[in-house]
N, C-alpha and C positions, 0 to 999 in steps of 0.2 A: 908381534903385530899388535898395534893399539886397537882399542875398541872401535874408534871412528873408522879406521881402515877396514876392519872386519865388516862393519855395517855397510860401508861403501861397496866392498867386494861382493857381499850378499846381494845388494840391490843390483849391481852390475850383472851378476849371474842370472838373477830373476829376469832382468830386462832382456838379456840375450835369449833366454828361453821363450819369452813372450814375443820377441821380434822375429821369430822364425817365419820364413815365407809360408803362405797358405795357398791352397788351390781349392777350387770347387769342381766336383765332377758329378756326372749323372750316370747311374747304372740301372740295369733292369731290375724289376722287382725280385726276380729269382736270385740274382747275384746279391742284391741287398740282403735278402733273407738268409742266404747261405753265410755271408760274411757276419751278419748279426748273430746268428747261431754259433758260429765259430768263435767270435769274440766272447760271447757269453760262456761257452765251454772253457775258455782260457781265462775267464774272469778278468777281462781287460776291456777298455773302451774300444768301440768300433773304430774310431778315428786313429787310435794307436795301432791297431791291427792293420788298418789300411796303409798307414805310413810305413810300417815295418815291411809289408808286402811290396810296396812300391820301391822301397830302398833295396830290398833283395833283388827285385827285377832289374833295377838300374845296375847293381853290381854285376849281375850275370851278363847283362848287355855290354858293359864296359869290358869284361873279359873276352867276349866274342869279338868286339871291335879291336881290342888289342891284338888278338890272334890274327885277325884279318889284316891289320896294318903291318904285322911282321911278315906276312906272306907277300905283301906288295913291295916291300923294301928290299 
């Protein structure tokens, strides 16, 4: 791979990471503090922890939905 292609690929990957969809949410002070402490203990950004937790919740819900759909068919 030539240098020009490598630079383009690197820029493309960076753009894809930056272009990820974003959401804004509001949580109670207690939830915020708990998540903030949790993120600090794991030495990761709060936003990264929140994204991980939401992704896990969606995966679990998808499995529930899949099981429910099998029961209907």
